[in-house]
N, C-alpha and C positions, 0 to 999 in steps of 0.2 A: 629707618626708617617709617614704612609698611607698620612694623609692628610697634611702633610709638603711635600711630595712629588708631591703630587697631585696637589699644589699651586706652586713649582717650576715649573713643568711641561709650566706653561702658561709666565712663563719668557723667553722660547725660542723659537726662530724664527719658525716658518712652516715649514719649509724647514729639521730642527732637531727631528720633533717632531715623527715620524715611527720610528726614530731609537735608542728614549729615552725610547718610547710606549714598543718597543718589550725589552730592558731590565728589564725595570722597571714590565712588564705583563710577561713575557717569560724566559728571560736567568735568573732572581731572582727571579724571585714569589714576589716581592714586594707588590704588586700591584692585583695580580693574584685572580681573584674573583670567581674561577672557584672550587666547592669541590672535593677533594682526599683525598682517606683511604691509611692512611701510615703506618707502623710499628712506635712508638714512637719512638723507638730504632735507627730510620735510622735517626742520628742526622746531623745537621747541626747550629752551632754553635752561627752564623751569626744574628742576634746583641746581641744575650742573652750574651754571654760572658760580655757586658759592666754590666748588670743587677746583673748577680752574682757577678761578684767581688765588683759592687756596695754595694753590700749585706754584704760580706765582710769584705770591709775595715770600715762599718760602715756609709754610704754617702747615707744619708735618702731623700734630697732635688729632688722632681721629677724632678725638670727642668733641673735638673743638668746630672741624672741617662739619663733624655732621650734625652738631647742635645749628651754624650758621644753614645749613642746605636747608634742615625741617624750617627754621625761619620765613625762607621763601616760598617753601609748604602751605604754610602760614599766612604768610601774607598776599599767596593767592588765594585762599580760601577766601578770606572775608573780604576779599575787593569780590570776587564774584558774587557770592551772595549778597552784597549791597548791589551789584549789578543788576543784578535778577530781578532783584526786589522794584528799580529803577525803570525795569522794563515790563514789569506788569506780574512778577512774582514766578515761583515754580509750581506746576502742576504735577504733584508726584504722583497719581493716578487718575483715571476718566472723572472721578467726583471729588476729588478733595484737592480744592488750591491752598497750598502753606499760604499761611500769614504772614500778613506784618510783622507781630510781636514774632514769628517763630524764625524768619531773616534775622531780624535784627538779633534776638538772643543769640543763634549760634553764630555770627559773625565777630560780634563780643566774645563767642569763647576762644573762638581761634586767634582774637587781635589778642587776647590776654595771655595768651598762649606764646604768641609771637613777642610780646612786651619781654614778658619772663625772661627770655632767654637774652636781651641787653641788660635784663636787670641781675642778670645770674654774673655777666661779666665784664660790666660796666661801672664804674665809682660814680655816687650822684654829683660831682664836679667835672664829668668829663663831657666832650664836645657833643657826645653822639647823643643826647638830650636835645641838644640844639637840631642837630641835624631829625632826627626825628620830628620832633614840633614843626620845621620847615616842610619836612615833607607831606605830614596831614595839612598842614596848610594848602600844601600843591595838591594834594589832593582834593580838600573841599573845594578849592579855585577852580579845580574843572567840573566838578557834581555841577557849581552856577555855571561855568558859561558852557555846559553840555545842556543845559535845560535851556537857557536862552538860545540854543543853536537850534533847538527842537520848540524852542513857540515860532523862530523863523520859519521854520516850515511849514509850521500848521497856516503862519500867513501864507504862505507859499512865496518867500522874497527868498532864494537862492540868488545871493550877491555875495557872496562868501568863493574865494578862489583854494579847493581842497586838496590841491598840489600843493601849494607855496609851502615857505617854510613855517609860515606864521600857525597855518593851520594844523599844519603836523606836529609843530611843537604841543601847540594847546592842546591837539587832541590826542598825544601821546603821555601828556603829561602825569597822569596818574601812574603808568609804566614806571615811570623813574620812581616816583613818589613811592612806590611797593619795593618797589629792589635796591634804591642806591643806599638806604641807610643798612643793609647787610653786608653788602660791598663793603661799603665805606668803614663799618666797625671791624671786617678784615684787616684793613689796609691801618685802623690804628692798632688795633690788639700786634701786629707783626712789625710796629714802627715806623710806617710807609704813610704815616696821615698824609706828608706832601704831595703823593700822587689822587689824591682825590679829585680835584680837576681835572686829568687826564681819566679816570675813572667815569665820571660822570658825561666825561665829552664822549664818549664810549659808549656809555648806553644810553644816550642822546641820540647819535649818527642811528646806532641799531634801531632803536625803540620808534624814529620817525621810518626807519623803512618796513620794520613789521606790525606796523601801522596798516600802510597800504597791502602786504602782503596778507592779514591778518583778513581786511576788509574783503579780499580778493575770496578768500574761503569761503567766509558768513555773510556775504550781502544777499545771497537766499532767504535767510533768518532775519538779517536788519530789513528787508522790504516790508515786516507784517512787523515791525517797531516801530512804536513815535517819534518820530526825526529820524528815522532811518537810522538810527543808532548810531549817526553821527560818521557815519561811511562813506571814505572818501570815493569807492569806488559809485556807489549810486550817488552823492553829489557832483560828483565828475561826470558821471550820466549826464543828470539835469544842465550840467553848463552846456555839456555838447546836445543836448537836445533839448533845447528851450522850449520848444514847441509844445511838450509834454506835458500837460498837468500834474498828471502823474506817473509813476514809474510801475512796470508790470516785468516778471521775469522773462517772457519773451519781449518785452524793447530791449532787457540791458542783454540778457543774450544775444542778441542780433548785431549788439555794439563790437562783441568781441572777436566780427568780421572783419572791424571798421578799425584801419591802422592810427588815424585822430585817436581814437581811444583806447588803444593796446600800447603804443609807442609813451608816449606820456607816463600812465602807469609804471610801466617800468624802468622806463628812463631815470623818473624823480627816486623809485624803489633800491634800484642799485646803485643811483647815487651815494645814499646815503648809507647801503652794507658796504661802498667804499670805502668811505668815511672813515666807518667802521672797523672796518679790517685793518686801515694804516693806524686807526687810535690803537687797535690792539697787538699792531707790533711792537707799541713802547713795551707793554709788558713781558716782554718774551716768551709768550705763551705757547706753543705747536696749539695746545687744544682750541684755543680763542681762535686763531688765526684761520683752525683749520675749521671752524666752523663756518668762520664768515667766506672761505673760498666755497665749502659747501653750500651756504643759501644763497651765494652768488652764482655759482654754474645750476644751481636747480632751476632760480628764476630767469636765468636767460636762455634755457633749454625751454620752459614755457613759454617764453615771450616765441621764441624762433617757433615752436608748434603752433601757435594762435597766428601767427604770421603766415605758416607755412599753409596753414587751413585756408584762409583766404585765396590762396594761390592754386591747390587742388579746387576747390569751388567752382575759381572763375575755369579754369580749363574744364573740368565736370559738365559746365554750362555751357562753354564752345562747343566742345564733342558732342551734347545732345543736339544744339542749333544745325550742325554740320551734316548729322545723320538724319534728322528731320527733312533738310534742303533736300537731302540725297533721296530719299524716302520718297517724298511729291516730287 
């Protein structure tokens, strides 16, 4: 897949190369050659979902599996490019801000590659075209919804509940839209179209949990984006601290010592991850189940670490106070 992406760069005009290399090398790390060390439980399922579901659905042809895994990299590329355009465009260097047209052109380039994979495998009468059209509708609806949410933030009307199923479903809608057609295509090719509702349930539960975990990683960046990038973490902060007119990194950092802030975030995320694991078990896939187990373990450990910090800080302050009393 990396070689395919390297070859495709040669198709682009020179003016688009810096933006394409930014997304392939930095933003999504598809061609990143840097040696990094990370906890293996720090999971990102793209493009591995295509590999795991192919195995579960009995698809053995490597060419088919690799092409649908490639489809997930394309969908991530065209979504991220459009998302960055909404957030204010990419600064390629200190002097050059990539233009709107560059973002749209590159996004369309990768969407064309994505669309071609389905055209190569399915007839004109296939149900996959309805699925693709419906996914586009969901993606566009999400963009409209998020615009309204940003406007609400501009008016300082924080009257939504960011950890509710309704909010998480809407805020993760685009993730299902750019993922479901690929996995549905694998189900159709393998003669398992009847499993598509279960596949969608898994993706829905997983991405509602992922939306929180992703916001936990990105909230510092989201603070700089108009409307806070619909961040569940920042909106949860605003609901908890209604006296604050604006949020800062310091004010949010302090909330990570507050159980009223930490526990609901992690409880909600873990509830959806556990539901996703239950869904995954229906596919008899050791890879999907192991992935969900790893996510659950990782975020339980992270939650417990945050809670222990509060206890440690409290005990440290008590010891300092006792030492001051003894000295005086």
